[in-house]
matplotlib code that plots the C-alpha trace (Angstrom):
import matplotlib.pyplot as plt

x = [-92.4, -93.1, -93.5, -90.7, -88.2, -89.2, -87.3, -84.1, -80.9, -78.2, -74.5, -71.3, -68.7, -66.5, -69.3, -70.1, -66.5, -66.5, -69.7, -68.1, -65.0, -67.2, -69.3, -66.2, -64.9, -61.9, -62.8, -63.5, -64.6, -67.0, -69.5, -72.3, -73.4, -73.3, -76.4, -76.4, -75.3, -72.3, -71.5, -71.4, -69.2, -66.6, -66.6, -65.9, -63.4, -61.9, -62.7, -65.2, -65.6, -62.3, -60.3, -59.1, -61.4, -60.8, -64.2, -67.7, -68.7, -71.8, -73.8, -74.9, -75.2, -75.6, -78.2, -81.7, -83.3, -81.4, -82.2, -85.9, -85.9, -84.0, -86.2, -89.4, -88.4, -89.5, -87.8, -88.2, -88.6, -86.2, -84.1, -82.6, -79.0, -78.4, -75.0, -74.6, -78.3, -78.1, -79.5, -76.4, -77.8, -80.4, -80.6, -83.3, -83.7, -83.1, -82.5, -82.4, -80.7, -79.3, -75.5, -73.3, -71.5, -68.6, -68.0, -68.2, -65.7, -63.3, -63.5, -63.0, -60.0, -58.5, -56.6, -56.4, -59.8, -58.5, -57.3, -58.9, -59.4, -61.4, -63.5, -64.4, -65.2, -67.6, -69.5, -70.4, -71.9, -75.6, -77.6, -79.0, -77.3, -79.0, -78.2, -79.3, -78.3, -77.3, -76.1, -74.2, -72.8, -69.2, -67.1, -63.7, -63.1, -64.5, -62.3, -59.2, -59.8, -60.3, -57.1, -55.0, -56.3, -55.6, -52.1, -51.7, -52.9, -50.8, -47.6, -48.5, -47.4, -47.2, -45.2, -47.2, -46.1, -48.4, -47.4, -49.6, -48.2, -49.3, -46.1, -46.4, -43.8, -42.1, -38.5, -35.3, -35.9, -39.2, -37.5, -34.8, -37.4, -39.3, -36.2, -35.2, -38.6, -38.8, -35.9, -38.0, -41.4, -43.1, -45.4, -45.3, -48.7, -48.5, -51.8, -51.7, -53.8, -56.5, -58.0, -61.4, -60.4, -58.6, -54.9, -52.0, -50.5, -53.5, -53.9, -53.5, -50.1, -48.9, -50.1, -48.3, -45.0, -45.5, -46.2, -43.1, -40.9, -42.4, -42.0, -38.5, -36.6, -38.2, -39.3, -42.7, -43.9, -43.7, -45.6, -49.3, -50.5, -53.9, -55.8, -57.1, -59.7, -58.4, -61.7, -62.8, -62.7, -58.9, -58.4, -56.1, -54.5, -56.8, -55.4, -52.5, -54.7, -57.3, -54.6, -53.3, -56.8, -57.4, -54.0, -54.7, -58.1, -56.7, -54.5, -51.2, -49.2, -47.1, -47.4, -44.4, -44.5, -41.8, -40.7, -41.6, -45.2, -47.8, -49.9, -47.5, -46.8, -43.3, -41.6, -38.8, -38.5, -35.5, -34.1, -37.3, -39.4, -43.2, -45.9, -49.7, -49.4, -48.8, -52.6, -53.3, -55.2, -56.5, -55.3, -53.1, -50.6, -46.9, -46.1, -42.6, -41.4, -38.7, -35.9, -35.6, -33.2, -30.9, -28.3, -24.8, -22.3, -19.5, -20.9, -22.1, -25.2, -28.6, -28.1, -30.2, -29.9, -29.2, -26.4, -24.6, -21.5, -21.5, -23.3, -26.6, -24.6, -23.6, -27.2, -29.7, -33.2, -36.0, -38.7, -41.7, -43.3, -40.0, -39.5, -43.1, -42.5, -39.8, -42.2, -44.8, -42.2, -41.3, -37.8, -36.2, -35.0, -31.5, -31.5, -30.2, -33.7, -35.9, -35.2, -35.1, -37.7, -40.1, -39.4, -40.0, -43.4, -44.4, -43.3, -44.8, -48.0, -48.1, -47.0, -48.3, -47.5, -45.0, -42.6, -43.6, -41.2, -40.1, -38.6, -36.2, -35.3, -34.7, -32.3, -30.6, -29.7, -29.6, -27.6, -29.7, -29.3, -30.2, -33.4, -36.3, -39.2, -41.5, -40.1, -42.2, -41.7, -41.0, -38.1, -36.8, -36.7, -34.8, -32.2, -31.9, -31.3, -28.5, -26.8, -26.9, -25.0, -22.2, -19.0, -16.8, -13.0, -10.8]
y = [-84.0, -80.4, -80.0, -77.4, -79.8, -82.9, -81.6, -80.7, -82.5, -80.9, -81.3, -79.6, -77.8, -80.8, -82.7, -79.7, -79.5, -83.1, -82.7, -79.6, -81.6, -84.1, -81.4, -79.6, -82.9, -83.2, -86.8, -88.0, -90.6, -90.0, -87.4, -87.8, -89.7, -93.5, -95.7, -99.0, -101.1, -98.8, -98.8, -102.5, -102.7, -100.2, -102.0, -105.3, -104.2, -100.9, -99.7, -97.3, -97.3, -99.3, -96.8, -97.0, -95.5, -96.7, -96.1, -95.4, -91.7, -91.5, -88.9, -90.5, -87.7, -88.5, -87.0, -87.9, -85.2, -86.4, -90.1, -89.2, -87.3, -90.0, -92.8, -91.1, -89.3, -90.7, -91.1, -87.9, -85.6, -82.6, -82.2, -78.9, -79.2, -77.0, -76.0, -73.6, -72.6, -71.7, -73.6, -74.4, -76.8, -79.3, -83.0, -84.8, -88.2, -91.2, -93.8, -94.1, -97.2, -98.5, -98.8, -100.7, -97.9, -100.0, -101.3, -97.8, -96.6, -99.4, -98.4, -94.7, -95.4, -98.2, -99.4, -98.9, -98.3, -97.6, -94.1, -90.9, -90.0, -93.2, -92.5, -89.0, -90.2, -92.9, -90.3, -88.4, -91.5, -92.1, -95.3, -94.2, -93.0, -90.9, -90.9, -88.5, -85.5, -82.5, -79.0, -77.2, -73.7, -73.7, -71.0, -71.8, -74.9, -73.4, -70.4, -72.4, -74.6, -71.5, -69.8, -72.9, -73.3, -69.7, -70.2, -73.3, -71.4, -68.4, -70.4, -72.9, -75.6, -79.2, -80.8, -80.0, -81.3, -81.4, -81.8, -82.0, -80.2, -79.1, -77.1, -77.2, -75.8, -75.1, -76.2, -76.3, -79.9, -78.8, -76.0, -78.3, -80.7, -77.9, -76.4, -79.7, -80.3, -76.8, -77.8, -80.6, -79.1, -76.2, -75.5, -76.6, -76.8, -76.7, -78.0, -76.5, -78.7, -76.9, -78.9, -78.1, -79.0, -76.5, -76.5, -75.0, -73.5, -72.2, -72.2, -68.4, -68.5, -71.4, -69.8, -66.6, -68.5, -70.4, -67.3, -65.6, -68.5, -68.6, -64.9, -64.5, -67.8, -69.7, -69.0, -67.6, -67.5, -71.3, -71.9, -71.9, -72.4, -74.0, -74.6, -78.2, -78.8, -81.7, -83.4, -86.7, -88.0, -87.9, -90.3, -93.2, -95.3, -93.9, -90.4, -90.9, -92.5, -89.8, -87.1, -88.6, -88.5, -84.9, -83.8, -85.5, -83.9, -80.5, -80.9, -82.3, -84.8, -85.8, -86.1, -86.0, -87.3, -87.3, -90.8, -90.3, -89.1, -90.8, -93.5, -94.0, -97.6, -97.8, -101.2, -102.8, -106.2, -107.2, -103.6, -102.3, -99.7, -100.3, -98.1, -97.6, -96.1, -99.7, -100.0, -97.2, -98.4, -96.3, -93.0, -91.3, -89.5, -90.2, -90.7, -90.1, -90.7, -88.3, -89.6, -88.1, -85.1, -84.5, -81.9, -83.6, -81.9, -83.2, -82.4, -79.0, -79.1, -80.8, -84.3, -87.3, -90.0, -92.7, -90.8, -89.3, -91.5, -90.4, -92.1, -91.1, -89.6, -86.8, -86.2, -83.6, -84.7, -82.4, -83.8, -81.5, -82.5, -81.8, -78.4, -77.5, -78.4, -75.8, -73.2, -74.3, -73.6, -70.2, -71.3, -70.2, -73.3, -73.2, -71.6, -74.9, -76.2, -73.3, -69.9, -67.2, -65.1, -68.1, -68.7, -65.0, -65.1, -68.3, -67.2, -63.7, -65.4, -68.1, -65.9, -62.4, -59.6, -61.8, -59.2, -56.7, -54.1, -55.0, -51.6, -51.7, -55.4, -54.6, -51.7, -53.3, -56.6, -56.2, -53.7, -50.7, -47.4, -45.5, -44.2, -44.7, -46.2, -49.0, -52.5, -55.6, -58.9, -60.4, -58.0, -58.8, -62.5, -62.0, -59.8, -62.3, -65.1, -63.1, -62.9, -66.7, -67.0, -64.5, -66.2, -64.6, -64.3, -64.2]
z = [-145.4, -146.5, -150.3, -150.5, -148.8, -150.8, -153.9, -152.2, -151.3, -149.2, -150.0, -148.8, -150.9, -151.3, -153.0, -155.1, -156.2, -157.2, -159.2, -160.9, -161.8, -163.8, -165.3, -166.7, -168.2, -165.8, -164.8, -168.3, -169.5, -166.5, -167.6, -165.2, -162.1, -162.4, -162.2, -160.4, -163.3, -164.0, -160.3, -160.2, -163.3, -161.9, -158.6, -160.4, -163.0, -161.9, -165.5, -167.0, -170.8, -171.1, -169.0, -165.5, -163.0, -159.4, -157.8, -159.0, -159.3, -157.1, -155.2, -151.9, -149.4, -145.7, -143.3, -142.3, -144.4, -147.6, -146.8, -146.5, -149.8, -151.8, -150.4, -151.7, -154.9, -158.2, -161.6, -163.7, -160.8, -160.3, -157.2, -156.3, -155.0, -152.0, -150.5, -147.6, -147.8, -151.5, -154.5, -156.6, -159.1, -160.2, -161.0, -163.0, -161.2, -163.4, -160.7, -156.9, -155.5, -152.2, -151.8, -149.4, -147.5, -146.5, -150.0, -151.2, -148.6, -149.6, -153.3, -152.5, -150.2, -152.3, -149.2, -145.4, -143.8, -140.3, -140.9, -139.8, -143.5, -144.0, -140.8, -141.9, -145.5, -144.1, -142.2, -145.4, -147.1, -147.1, -147.8, -151.2, -154.4, -157.1, -160.8, -163.6, -165.6, -163.5, -163.7, -160.9, -160.5, -159.2, -160.9, -159.4, -161.5, -164.7, -164.4, -163.6, -166.7, -168.9, -167.5, -168.3, -171.8, -172.5, -171.3, -173.5, -176.6, -175.8, -175.5, -178.2, -175.7, -176.8, -174.0, -170.9, -167.6, -164.5, -160.9, -157.8, -154.8, -151.4, -151.1, -147.3, -147.2, -150.6, -150.2, -152.2, -153.4, -154.8, -156.6, -158.0, -159.3, -161.1, -162.6, -164.1, -165.6, -167.1, -169.3, -170.8, -171.2, -173.0, -170.0, -166.4, -164.6, -160.8, -159.3, -155.9, -153.6, -151.7, -148.8, -147.3, -143.8, -141.6, -142.2, -140.2, -143.3, -145.3, -149.1, -149.5, -147.8, -149.8, -153.0, -152.1, -151.6, -154.9, -156.9, -155.4, -156.5, -160.0, -160.4, -159.1, -159.5, -162.3, -165.9, -165.0, -168.6, -168.7, -165.4, -164.6, -161.0, -160.8, -157.5, -157.2, -154.5, -152.4, -151.6, -150.2, -153.8, -153.8, -150.9, -150.1, -152.8, -155.5, -155.2, -157.6, -160.3, -160.1, -160.2, -163.4, -164.9, -163.8, -165.2, -168.5, -168.9, -168.0, -171.1, -169.6, -171.5, -168.6, -164.8, -162.5, -158.9, -156.2, -155.2, -151.5, -152.3, -150.1, -151.7, -154.6, -153.5, -155.0, -155.0, -156.9, -158.6, -160.7, -160.4, -162.0, -160.3, -160.0, -158.6, -158.5, -162.0, -163.3, -163.0, -165.5, -168.6, -171.4, -169.8, -172.3, -170.1, -169.4, -165.7, -164.3, -160.7, -159.6, -157.4, -153.9, -153.5, -150.5, -149.6, -149.5, -147.2, -149.3, -152.8, -151.3, -153.4, -153.9, -155.3, -156.2, -153.5, -156.2, -157.9, -154.9, -154.0, -150.4, -147.5, -145.9, -142.9, -145.3, -146.4, -145.2, -146.1, -147.3, -145.0, -145.3, -142.0, -140.1, -141.7, -141.0, -137.3, -137.2, -138.5, -135.8, -133.2, -134.8, -135.8, -139.1, -141.1, -142.6, -146.0, -147.6, -146.8, -147.6, -149.3, -146.7, -148.5, -148.3, -144.6, -143.9, -145.6, -143.7, -140.2, -140.6, -141.8, -139.1, -136.2, -136.9, -134.5, -132.7, -131.5, -128.8, -130.0, -133.6, -134.4, -131.4, -132.1, -135.8, -135.1, -132.2, -134.0, -137.8, -139.9, -141.2, -143.0, -139.9, -141.3, -138.8, -140.7, -140.2, -141.0, -141.4, -139.6, -143.0, -143.6, -140.1, -140.7, -144.0, -142.3, -139.5, -141.9, -143.5, -140.1, -139.7, -143.0, -142.2, -141.1, -138.5, -139.1, -136.1]

ax = plt.figure().add_subplot(projection="3d")
ax.plot(x, y, z, "-o")
ax.set_aspect("equal")
plt.show()
């Protein structure tokens, strides 16, 4: 192997993000890569330094080049960490050891190994892990942490609630949940999940919608939107546990989660609700599960399913996947599901330049002031939604 390649390991941005989370103290008590003894202890107990940590924090990159480097490097040597052709950090090797990839996958997923998520995670695992002190350059997480701490200091917030959201799309039930929590906390931190895989509704569009809601319909001074890289680390049944740890280390005192969130593993015994959070040990953060909201045709408003006296045949559910399917088809969801301004942003973002003659369509169908000027697709959708809501009197 060429000398210049012998001191390099290659990782993707997902792995770089995970390394940065630890470097910034956001997965504390984990502060560095685990050695073999620490890995075995976490595998056995699910604890690290007497706190819940569901899977060992390791760096075991796949690829023939990485395997060759890790199988030949010696203790005390320095390895450059390379991402997308650029050196982004360095690690001083303390220990190189073999891992069981399938055991590693089981610990990462914490559950079903037959999913596509499990299959793609397995492909990124190599045969060797490396431990040692490291430094990486990844400004996004450092800047997000700094911005939140500045907001906490500015507001002198003590009760800080965190919520992890994909907001895909952001609907009325989300808004109701945030409104109710804003009554109870000094600061609401919305961790907006940012996946690395290609997504039909990209992060920039979701962030635009979230900012619009915060600025126009919520108490924006009590809200801070933080991007959270949704990497392979946050997989399967372990996702909720790691989200609680990250929220705690960002400064949150409480984490709220919707009852129908994936991987929450809710069940009831003796009328008492249990979830994956029952496993939390030594992580000083309150966790609250929010009951599911529906729109009741008799109550004429959003209600909790457990407090509404009317049957499910009167309920309209806020199913994100179904609402997203309407957007994929180019259909405006009813405004009881999603605010018309948000739907307009989403449809104009997902289906740009959709109308061959927007100006003619605009002036033929919707009311206007008669002034001929350029109108955006977003404005057209808002006007069109207004027509849906106008009753006709005969």
